[in-house]
ChimeraX commands (.cxc) that place a marker at each C-alpha (Angstrom):
marker #1 position 0.00,0.00,0.00 radius 0.5
marker #1 position 1.45,3.37,-1.02 radius 0.5
marker #1 position 0.74,6.44,1.09 radius 0.5
marker #1 position 0.97,10.20,0.62 radius 0.5
marker #1 position 1.11,12.97,3.20 radius 0.5
marker #1 position -0.42,16.26,2.07 radius 0.5
marker #1 position 0.39,18.86,4.69 radius 0.5
marker #1 position 0.48,22.56,5.41 radius 0.5
marker #1 position 2.79,23.88,8.09 radius 0.5
marker #1 position 4.06,27.28,9.09 radius 0.5
marker #1 position 7.17,28.30,11.01 radius 0.5
marker #1 position 7.71,31.80,12.44 radius 0.5
marker #1 position 5.56,32.86,15.43 radius 0.5
marker #1 position 3.11,30.18,16.51 radius 0.5
marker #1 position 0.49,30.40,19.23 radius 0.5
marker #1 position 1.85,29.20,22.62 radius 0.5
marker #1 position 5.17,28.18,21.08 radius 0.5
marker #1 position 6.81,31.46,20.10 radius 0.5
marker #1 position 9.08,31.74,17.06 radius 0.5
marker #1 position 10.07,28.42,15.53 radius 0.5
marker #1 position 12.17,27.39,12.54 radius 0.5
marker #1 position 9.97,24.44,11.58 radius 0.5
marker #1 position 6.20,24.32,11.87 radius 0.5
marker #1 position 4.56,21.93,14.32 radius 0.5
marker #1 position 2.58,20.16,11.59 radius 0.5
marker #1 position 5.77,19.56,9.60 radius 0.5
marker #1 position 7.37,17.96,12.66 radius 0.5
marker #1 position 4.40,15.60,13.01 radius 0.5
marker #1 position 4.33,14.95,9.23 radius 0.5
marker #1 position 7.96,13.85,9.42 radius 0.5
marker #1 position 7.03,11.38,12.17 radius 0.5
marker #1 position 4.25,9.97,9.96 radius 0.5
marker #1 position 6.69,9.68,7.06 radius 0.5
marker #1 position 9.30,7.97,9.22 radius 0.5
marker #1 position 6.76,5.49,10.58 radius 0.5
marker #1 position 4.94,4.73,7.30 radius 0.5
marker #1 position 7.39,5.45,4.48 radius 0.5
marker #1 position 4.79,7.73,2.88 radius 0.5
marker #1 position 5.69,10.30,0.24 radius 0.5
marker #1 position 5.27,13.93,1.29 radius 0.5
marker #1 position 3.78,16.97,-0.41 radius 0.5
marker #1 position 4.10,20.29,1.39 radius 0.5
marker #1 position 1.36,22.78,0.56 radius 0.5
marker #1 position 2.93,26.23,0.34 radius 0.5
marker #1 position 1.05,29.50,-0.03 radius 0.5
marker #1 position 1.74,31.51,-3.15 radius 0.5
marker #1 position 2.21,34.54,-0.89 radius 0.5
marker #1 position 3.87,33.64,2.43 radius 0.5
marker #1 position 2.11,34.54,5.64 radius 0.5
marker #1 position 3.42,37.30,7.90 radius 0.5
marker #1 position 5.92,36.15,10.52 radius 0.5
marker #1 position 3.88,37.38,13.49 radius 0.5
marker #1 position 0.98,35.22,14.66 radius 0.5
marker #1 position -1.81,37.82,14.87 radius 0.5
marker #1 position -1.22,39.13,11.35 radius 0.5
marker #1 position -0.95,35.58,10.00 radius 0.5
marker #1 position -4.31,34.59,11.47 radius 0.5
marker #1 position -5.99,37.66,9.97 radius 0.5
marker #1 position -4.38,36.89,6.60 radius 0.5
marker #1 position -5.66,33.30,6.84 radius 0.5
marker #1 position -9.17,34.56,7.49 radius 0.5
marker #1 position -8.98,36.70,4.33 radius 0.5
marker #1 position -7.76,33.71,2.28 radius 0.5
marker #1 position -10.69,31.41,3.11 radius 0.5
marker #1 position -12.12,30.33,-0.24 radius 0.5
marker #1 position -9.27,31.89,-2.22 radius 0.5
marker #1 position -5.81,30.73,-1.16 radius 0.5
marker #1 position -3.44,30.31,-4.12 radius 0.5
marker #1 position -0.58,27.84,-3.65 radius 0.5
marker #1 position 2.86,27.57,-5.27 radius 0.5
marker #1 position 2.40,24.06,-6.62 radius 0.5
marker #1 position -0.65,21.82,-6.98 radius 0.5
marker #1 position -0.87,18.06,-7.14 radius 0.5
marker #1 position -2.84,16.87,-10.15 radius 0.5
marker #1 position -2.76,13.09,-9.76 radius 0.5
marker #1 position -2.83,10.96,-6.62 radius 0.5
marker #1 position -3.84,7.72,-8.37 radius 0.5
marker #1 position -0.66,5.93,-7.23 radius 0.5
marker #1 position -1.70,6.20,-3.57 radius 0.5
marker #1 position -4.08,4.09,-1.50 radius 0.5
marker #1 position -3.83,6.13,1.70 radius 0.5
marker #1 position -3.64,9.90,2.01 radius 0.5
marker #1 position -2.81,11.71,5.25 radius 0.5
marker #1 position -4.13,15.27,5.33 radius 0.5
marker #1 position -2.40,17.40,7.91 radius 0.5
marker #1 position -2.75,21.03,8.95 radius 0.5
marker #1 position -2.80,23.37,11.90 radius 0.5
marker #1 position -6.30,24.51,12.82 radius 0.5
marker #1 position -7.05,27.96,11.36 radius 0.5
marker #1 position -10.51,29.38,12.03 radius 0.5
marker #1 position -11.89,26.01,13.10 radius 0.5
marker #1 position -10.56,23.84,10.27 radius 0.5
marker #1 position -7.52,23.24,8.03 radius 0.5
marker #1 position -5.51,26.16,6.62 radius 0.5
marker #1 position -7.19,27.68,3.54 radius 0.5
marker #1 position -4.34,26.49,1.31 radius 0.5
marker #1 position -5.20,22.87,2.13 radius 0.5
marker #1 position -8.61,23.31,0.50 radius 0.5
marker #1 position -6.89,24.66,-2.62 radius 0.5
marker #1 position -4.53,21.66,-2.65 radius 0.5
marker #1 position -7.34,19.11,-2.27 radius 0.5
marker #1 position -9.82,20.64,-4.72 radius 0.5
marker #1 position -10.01,18.70,-7.97 radius 0.5
marker #1 position -8.15,15.60,-6.79 radius 0.5
marker #1 position -9.77,12.20,-7.31 radius 0.5
marker #1 position -10.12,10.53,-3.90 radius 0.5
marker #1 position -12.25,7.62,-5.15 radius 0.5
marker #1 position -11.38,4.44,-3.28 radius 0.5
marker #1 position -8.74,6.10,-1.11 radius 0.5
marker #1 position -8.40,5.91,2.65 radius 0.5
marker #1 position -7.96,9.38,4.13 radius 0.5
marker #1 position -6.60,10.04,7.60 radius 0.5
marker #1 position -6.69,13.47,9.21 radius 0.5
marker #1 position -4.16,14.97,11.62 radius 0.5
marker #1 position -4.27,18.47,13.10 radius 0.5
marker #1 position -1.96,20.48,15.26 radius 0.5
marker #1 position -3.62,22.97,17.58 radius 0.5
marker #1 position -3.46,24.75,20.91 radius 0.5
marker #1 position -6.94,23.93,22.15 radius 0.5
marker #1 position -9.16,23.48,19.08 radius 0.5
marker #1 position -8.60,19.75,18.69 radius 0.5
marker #1 position -9.65,18.69,15.20 radius 0.5
marker #1 position -12.22,21.48,14.93 radius 0.5
marker #1 position -14.32,20.86,11.79 radius 0.5
marker #1 position -11.35,19.43,9.93 radius 0.5
marker #1 position -12.62,15.84,9.63 radius 0.5
marker #1 position -16.09,16.87,8.43 radius 0.5
marker #1 position -14.58,19.41,6.01 radius 0.5
marker #1 position -12.20,16.77,4.64 radius 0.5
marker #1 position -15.15,14.40,4.15 radius 0.5
marker #1 position -16.92,17.09,2.09 radius 0.5
marker #1 position -13.98,17.77,-0.19 radius 0.5
marker #1 position -12.54,14.23,-0.55 radius 0.5
marker #1 position -15.54,12.71,-2.31 radius 0.5
marker #1 position -15.33,8.95,-2.80 radius 0.5
marker #1 position -12.80,8.46,-0.01 radius 0.5
marker #1 position -13.19,6.48,3.19 radius 0.5
marker #1 position -12.31,9.18,5.71 radius 0.5
marker #1 position -11.27,7.93,9.14 radius 0.5
marker #1 position -13.71,9.75,11.42 radius 0.5
marker #1 position -11.46,9.72,14.47 radius 0.5
marker #1 position -8.51,11.72,13.23 radius 0.5
marker #1 position -5.61,12.70,15.44 radius 0.5
marker #1 position -5.18,16.06,17.15 radius 0.5
marker #1 position -1.72,16.95,18.45 radius 0.5
marker #1 position -1.15,19.96,20.69 radius 0.5
marker #1 position 1.33,22.06,18.71 radius 0.5
marker #1 position 3.48,22.93,21.70 radius 0.5
marker #1 position 3.93,19.16,22.24 radius 0.5
marker #1 position 4.61,18.27,18.58 radius 0.5
marker #1 position 8.30,17.50,19.14 radius 0.5
marker #1 position 7.38,14.89,21.76 radius 0.5
marker #1 position 4.46,13.33,19.85 radius 0.5
marker #1 position 6.17,10.50,17.96 radius 0.5
marker #1 position 4.86,7.77,20.28 radius 0.5
marker #1 position 1.31,9.18,20.11 radius 0.5
marker #1 position 1.51,9.21,16.31 radius 0.5
marker #1 position 2.89,5.64,16.27 radius 0.5
marker #1 position 0.04,4.38,18.49 radius 0.5
marker #1 position -2.56,6.12,16.31 radius 0.5
marker #1 position -1.14,4.69,13.09 radius 0.5
marker link #1:1,2 radius 0.2
marker link #1:2,3 radius 0.2
marker link #1:3,4 radius 0.2
marker link #1:4,5 radius 0.2
marker link #1:5,6 radius 0.2
marker link #1:6,7 radius 0.2
marker link #1:7,8 radius 0.2
marker link #1:8,9 radius 0.2
marker link #1:9,10 radius 0.2
marker link #1:10,11 radius 0.2
marker link #1:11,12 radius 0.2
marker link #1:12,13 radius 0.2
marker link #1:13,14 radius 0.2
marker link #1:14,15 radius 0.2
marker link #1:15,16 radius 0.2
marker link #1:16,17 radius 0.2
marker link #1:17,18 radius 0.2
marker link #1:18,19 radius 0.2
marker link #1:19,20 radius 0.2
marker link #1:20,21 radius 0.2
marker link #1:21,22 radius 0.2
marker link #1:22,23 radius 0.2
marker link #1:23,24 radius 0.2
marker link #1:24,25 radius 0.2
marker link #1:25,26 radius 0.2
marker link #1:26,27 radius 0.2
marker link #1:27,28 radius 0.2
marker link #1:28,29 radius 0.2
marker link #1:29,30 radius 0.2
marker link #1:30,31 radius 0.2
marker link #1:31,32 radius 0.2
marker link #1:32,33 radius 0.2
marker link #1:33,34 radius 0.2
marker link #1:34,35 radius 0.2
marker link #1:35,36 radius 0.2
marker link #1:36,37 radius 0.2
marker link #1:37,38 radius 0.2
marker link #1:38,39 radius 0.2
marker link #1:39,40 radius 0.2
marker link #1:40,41 radius 0.2
marker link #1:41,42 radius 0.2
marker link #1:42,43 radius 0.2
marker link #1:43,44 radius 0.2
marker link #1:44,45 radius 0.2
marker link #1:45,46 radius 0.2
marker link #1:46,47 radius 0.2
marker link #1:47,48 radius 0.2
marker link #1:48,49 radius 0.2
marker link #1:49,50 radius 0.2
marker link #1:50,51 radius 0.2
marker link #1:51,52 radius 0.2
marker link #1:52,53 radius 0.2
marker link #1:53,54 radius 0.2
marker link #1:54,55 radius 0.2
marker link #1:55,56 radius 0.2
marker link #1:56,57 radius 0.2
marker link #1:57,58 radius 0.2
marker link #1:58,59 radius 0.2
marker link #1:59,60 radius 0.2
marker link #1:60,61 radius 0.2
marker link #1:61,62 radius 0.2
marker link #1:62,63 radius 0.2
marker link #1:63,64 radius 0.2
marker link #1:64,65 radius 0.2
marker link #1:65,66 radius 0.2
marker link #1:66,67 radius 0.2
marker link #1:67,68 radius 0.2
marker link #1:68,69 radius 0.2
marker link #1:69,70 radius 0.2
marker link #1:70,71 radius 0.2
marker link #1:71,72 radius 0.2
marker link #1:72,73 radius 0.2
marker link #1:73,74 radius 0.2
marker link #1:74,75 radius 0.2
marker link #1:75,76 radius 0.2
marker link #1:76,77 radius 0.2
marker link #1:77,78 radius 0.2
marker link #1:78,79 radius 0.2
marker link #1:79,80 radius 0.2
marker link #1:80,81 radius 0.2
marker link #1:81,82 radius 0.2
marker link #1:82,83 radius 0.2
marker link #1:83,84 radius 0.2
marker link #1:84,85 radius 0.2
marker link #1:85,86 radius 0.2
marker link #1:86,87 radius 0.2
marker link #1:87,88 radius 0.2
marker link #1:88,89 radius 0.2
marker link #1:89,90 radius 0.2
marker link #1:90,91 radius 0.2
marker link #1:91,92 radius 0.2
marker link #1:92,93 radius 0.2
marker link #1:93,94 radius 0.2
marker link #1:94,95 radius 0.2
marker link #1:95,96 radius 0.2
marker link #1:96,97 radius 0.2
marker link #1:97,98 radius 0.2
marker link #1:98,99 radius 0.2
marker link #1:99,100 radius 0.2
marker link #1:100,101 radius 0.2
marker link #1:101,102 radius 0.2
marker link #1:102,103 radius 0.2
marker link #1:103,104 radius 0.2
marker link #1:104,105 radius 0.2
marker link #1:105,106 radius 0.2
marker link #1:106,107 radius 0.2
marker link #1:107,108 radius 0.2
marker link #1:108,109 radius 0.2
marker link #1:109,110 radius 0.2
marker link #1:110,111 radius 0.2
marker link #1:111,112 radius 0.2
marker link #1:112,113 radius 0.2
marker link #1:113,114 radius 0.2
marker link #1:114,115 radius 0.2
marker link #1:115,116 radius 0.2
marker link #1:116,117 radius 0.2
marker link #1:117,118 radius 0.2
marker link #1:118,119 radius 0.2
marker link #1:119,120 radius 0.2
marker link #1:120,121 radius 0.2
marker link #1:121,122 radius 0.2
marker link #1:122,123 radius 0.2
marker link #1:123,124 radius 0.2
marker link #1:124,125 radius 0.2
marker link #1:125,126 radius 0.2
marker link #1:126,127 radius 0.2
marker link #1:127,128 radius 0.2
marker link #1:128,129 radius 0.2
marker link #1:129,130 radius 0.2
marker link #1:130,131 radius 0.2
marker link #1:131,132 radius 0.2
marker link #1:132,133 radius 0.2
marker link #1:133,134 radius 0.2
marker link #1:134,135 radius 0.2
marker link #1:135,136 radius 0.2
marker link #1:136,137 radius 0.2
marker link #1:137,138 radius 0.2
marker link #1:138,139 radius 0.2
marker link #1:139,140 radius 0.2
marker link #1:140,141 radius 0.2
marker link #1:141,142 radius 0.2
marker link #1:142,143 radius 0.2
marker link #1:143,144 radius 0.2
marker link #1:144,145 radius 0.2
marker link #1:145,146 radius 0.2
marker link #1:146,147 radius 0.2
marker link #1:147,148 radius 0.2
marker link #1:148,149 radius 0.2
marker link #1:149,150 radius 0.2
marker link #1:150,151 radius 0.2
marker link #1:151,152 radius 0.2
marker link #1:152,153 radius 0.2
marker link #1:153,154 radius 0.2
marker link #1:154,155 radius 0.2
marker link #1:155,156 radius 0.2
marker link #1:156,157 radius 0.2
marker link #1:157,158 radius 0.2
marker link #1:158,159 radius 0.2
marker link #1:159,160 radius 0.2
marker link #1:160,161 radius 0.2
view
């Protein structure tokens, strides 16, 4: 079974963590890759977010429904399992994740959802993924990792997998 990790992550100032060089979701995505051997695709905004947290969150709010990305996947037919990973922005995945997922054929795929957060859990991420990944079997449980604990989450990720 071949797997793919589609993830959005942001460094710079993060809520409850301060300034970081690598985003919390990327840290967790690397654990998933290490444990599963999955390929990785990092969703990157066409226009980077501001470094400070408050400005970033306001920018994310403005991008809901229109978040251009640098590169878009066009074919995921080689994969059986897709991990969709993002921090929680405004109750769900980052707006760029929706851009990345739109138009992909998820028919017959297993989709697993992982969020990083500082109190929101999975938010609406699982239900929003179900809406956009038509034809997929979306694992309804998902995994929510507290961002400030991302570096120490490998065992939690391994148990969930």
